[in-house]
N, C-alpha and C positions, 0 to 999 in steps of 0.2 A: 573734804571731801574727798581726802586722801586716803580712806577709809572704804572706799567704792570694793567691788565684791571679785577680788583676783589672787590669785595665788601665789602667795611672798619669796621672794629669791633667798635661796639658804647658802649660804656661805660659810666656814669658818664658824657656826651656832651663831650667825645673826641670821634675822627674819628681816630680809628688804626691801624697799618699794622696788619692782622689777624692771626700775629704770638705771641704765649706766651712762655717764657722761663720757663721751669718749676723751682721750687724751691730744693736746695739739699744741705743738709747739710754733717755732720759737715760743713760746710765754704766751699762747694763748689762754691755756689752761692751769692756769695756777692757783694760788691758793685762796683767793675770792670766789672764783667760781667752785671749785671742787669743794671749798669748806661749806659753799650756801647748797649746794646739790645732797651733800650729805645731811646736812642740816635737818632735810626734808625726812630725811630715811630712805635714800635712795644712796649708791656709787657715786661717788666723784672724783675724778681723776687729776692731777697733776701731769705735764710734761716735765718730763727731766732735761730736755735738753737746754742747755745755754740761759738757763735761769736768771745768772750773776745781772741779765738785761732788767732785771724788776730792781737790782738794789744798786741807785746810786754811788754808794761809798764802793761798794765792788767793782763796778767799772770803774770808777775814777784808778783803783789800785790797775786796772788792767787793758783800758780800751787801749793804750797804744803800744802794748807789749806785744814781745812775741814769745815771750815764755810757757811754753806750753803746759810745765808743770804750776806755773802760780795760776794761770786761767782755768786749767782744770781743779785746784785745790778748790778757788774762788766758787767753782759751779757747785761743789760739793757742799761748801759755806751754805750757798744760796738753796740748794735744796733741803736743807736742814731745817732754812728757817722758812722756806714756802710751808711742809709739813707742819710745821710745829703753830703755825699762823692759820692756816685751813683747820686743826684741831682744835683750835681755838673757835674759830666759826662755828664748827660742827655743833660741838657743845655736846660731845658722847654720843653723837644722833650716826644711825647711819654706817657708812664703810667709804675710808677714804684708801685709793690708791694712789702708785707712782707706775706710768706708763713710760716702760724702756725702749727704745729699738735696737733690736738685735744688732743692725750695723753700725752703731756707734763704738766709737773707738774706746771709749771709756763705759761700756756697757758693765762690765764686772764690778766696776768702782760705784756707779751708781745706783745698784742692785744692794751691794753692800751697807752705802750711807743709808738709803733707803730703811734698809730692814733695821740698821742701829739707829735710825731716827723715830722710827716706833711705828710705822705704814702699816696699816691693817691687807693691803695686797699687792702684789708685782705683776704687771700688767706689760705681756713682752709682743712688739711686732714685728715687722721689716726683717723677717727673717727666724730657722727654726729653733725655739731655746732650748736646746740639748740639754745644756749644763744646766737649768735653771736650777733642779735639786740639788746639784753639789753646792753652786756660788751662795742657796739659801740653807744648808744644813743645821746651824745653827739658830735658826729660825722658826722652827716647828709651826708656829703659829699665824705665822706669814701668808695668807692664801698666795697661791701663784695660778697665776691666769693666760695662756697663750692666746695669741690672735692668730688663726688661721683662715683658709679662706677654701679648703676642700677637703674632699675625705680623706686624700691622701697626703696631705702634713697633717692633717688631726693620728691618723693611724701609725705614722713616723714618730711623731710626739708619743702618741701613749705609748708602744711598744718600748722605747726608750726610755720613760719615764715607770713603767711596770718594772723593769729588769731594776729600776732600784728602789721598788717595793714603792710606790710611790704615784698617785694620780692626779691631775691637775684637780682644783678647787673650782675650777668650771671652765668653759671654753666661748671664745667670743671667735663666730663663725660673722668675718668680714666679705661684702660682696663687692670686689673691686669696679664689676657696672656701674655702681652709684657714690661709691665713700669717696671721700674728699683725701689728698694731702697723697703719700705714699700707698701704692696698690701693691696686693697680694696675687699680682699676674704675670708671668713669666716675660711678658713684653706688648705694645702694646696692642698687637693681634690678638692677644689673650683675653683685653678684658671683659668684653662681651660673652665668651664662651658660657654656652648653658649648664655648664656642669659646676658652675660658683651658684646658682639659683637656690633660693632657702630652702625654697621644698627638694630638691635634689638631695643636697648637702645634710638638710635636718634628717632623711629617711637614713639616708647612707650612714650617717653616725648612728643611727640608732642599731642598725644593721651591724655595724661594726660592734657595737657595747656588746651587742648580743654573741657575735663570734669569738669576743676577748673575753666574755662572762662577767661583762662589767653592767649591774644593774640600771637600767636607766636614767632612773633618780640620782644615782651617784655624782654626777656630773651636769649641773645645768649648762644648757648653750643658753649663749646671749646673741643675737642677731643685730648686725649691723650694717649699716649701708643703705641710705637713701630713704631712712623711715620719716615721716612728717605727720603722718595722719593716728588718730583714736583706731582707725578702721583697719588700719595696716598693722596695728600693735596684736589689737585683738583677733585678726585673721593667722598671725605667727606664733600667739598663745596658742591656736586649737590645732595648728602644728606642730606642737609641741616647744616652741622656745620655750624658757624661763625666764626671759626676760630682754631686753632691746638695746642698743647704744646709738647714742646719737652723737654725733661732733657738730656740726654747722649750726642747726639750732638753738644747742648749748651757747655757742660762741657768739652768737647774736642779742644773748640776752643781757639785759643790763647790770647784771655782775659779774657779764665778762672780764676778763684781766684784761682785752687789748682796747687800744684809742678808738673811739667815736669812731673816726672813720673806717678804721678795720671793718666792723660792724655795717658802717654804712655801704664798702664796697660790697661784702656778702649779700647784704638785705637789697640789696637794690639790682644784681646779678639776673639779668635772663638765660634762657637756655643756649641762645644765641652767645653768652657771653663766657660761655664756661668748654673750658679744654683740656685734654688729655694729649700730655708729653713725656718723654722721657728725662726722668731726674738723674741728679749727680751718684745717686745712688745704687744707678744701674735699675730703677724697678720704675715702672708707668706710674705718672702721677696726676692729678686733678688741681685745675687752681682757674680762679676767675683771669680771663684776659684783658689786664691792664697795660699800658703803657710802655713799661719795663719787660712785660712777657712779650708782647705782641712785638716788640723791637729783638728781640732774643729767639722769637722764632722766626724771625723774616734770613735770622742769622745760622741759624742753627746748623744746617746742614755744610756750607763754609766753614764754621766753628769746630763741627766732627773731622771735616776733612783734613783740618789742619792742628788735628789735639796731638798734643806733645806734655809729657809731665812737667809742672811747673810748682815754683814752692808756695806753699799753703797762704792765700792772700790774707787770712785772719788771725794767724801766729798759732792755729792749733789745728790740729787732725781731728775735728769733729765727727768724721764716718771711716770705717776701715777703707772702703773702695769709695773716693770721690773720682766723678770723670773728669773735672777740672785738673785735679792735682795729680792724678796719676796719669791724663792721660792717654783715658778708656774713648773711643772716638764712638762708639756704639751707648754713650752714656753724655747726661747732660754737660754743658762746658760753662757753667758759673757756681758763685759760690752761696750754696743754700743758705750757710749762717747769716750771710749780712744780706741776702734779700730778703728772707723771713724778719729780722732785724727790722728791716725799714717798713714793713708791712705792719708788725707789733709797735711800732713809732706812729702809726697811721699814714706814712709817706704813700701817696697813691700811686704818683708816677715812677717810683722806682721800689715797691715791693712784690714780695709772690705769695698771692692770699689763696691758699688751698679752702676750697669749699667744694662739698658734695654734688651730686650733678642736679638733686632734686629738688623741688620747692620748697619753700619756709612754711609750718604750720600758720605762721602770721602773718604772710606776705612780708611787706616791707616794715613792719611796724616791729619796736624793739619792746619787749614786754620781759616778765621777768621770770626767773627758775620755776618758780610754785606755778606761773600761770601756765607754764608749758608742758610741767608734771601733772597739772590738775588736766590741763585736755587731751593728754597724751592716755594717762589713763583713766577718765572718768569720760571723755569726749566732750567737755564744757569747754567752749571759748570763753574766754574775756569780751566785754562791750568793747568795741572798735572804734576810737576816733575816726571821721573819714580820712584824715590823711595822721598820720604819725609816723616819721620818720627819725633817724639819727641825727641828731642836732651837729651842725658843722664843727 
């Protein structure tokens, strides 16, 4: 079924299925999901953020600690473990990537550790990775893939990297109108701007390539955000995309690394349950309106009016800039690591559950990674029971 007629995604000499599983933290896309996607011949992605939460022995070392150096060091151990575990599942197939937010404090350390642990690709979003070529200079075989949302951002990265005689191995174009998690828009009022639309960005990027003397085939463009049907995939390929990236549909697969309750919250959410708000990183974000998020949004205006610098509540500075810790009034006033950790553990009342805005390919049914990839590429849906939801 996966041998259907389509052009393979070419990255660093690998011919891959043109499907990229997006990185989702905290711990939502770890070794099991990433390894399972890569095993099929596609790109599986581990999110680098706070992976110690998948390792009880590391949590025992750090759960009540406020020692930043200790927490950061065990998170590097966890990242190394996750990469090797994913590699074992993949069995040499596909490509394994690590997604690292430019906005995290330990960004450079995560990049170095991922390279030293033998990762195939580094994917960077939530900021412009202008220094990524320098950080990976000793690892020329590692693919470098920025996540960007518009032609202006793509131009900035290309021109900076070209001065270092390097081009991205691929570029993910993420549309903030539909994506989940942190969104690549300047503010809440910009999320729906038409200049983020895939046809606009694809056409503009191909024109940019021409202006910069870059062959169109040299840098694959991967579109992400809101993709949930075979027809969308087919149409994006027709527009010139080399692959598509999906997050939420992979998060709810059987192989997803999160608690079953996490999958249930995402799978059962309707359009009215999904909200966009300001994250602590100063970026718009999209998530499911859970009891915690509803309560927070009711108090958000007051919390922002009274914002002032506070001591980090989890003992380590996960973000360069944190609305709660740094007292930034326009940003979110909550601990994102704490709320995402609750979500990973399936705590519906206290968790922050990032999710894209669009329906899921199989409704609220929880299916396998293979079935999802086969549907996206070949348009074949599995036989669906009348009712199949995530067990409680």
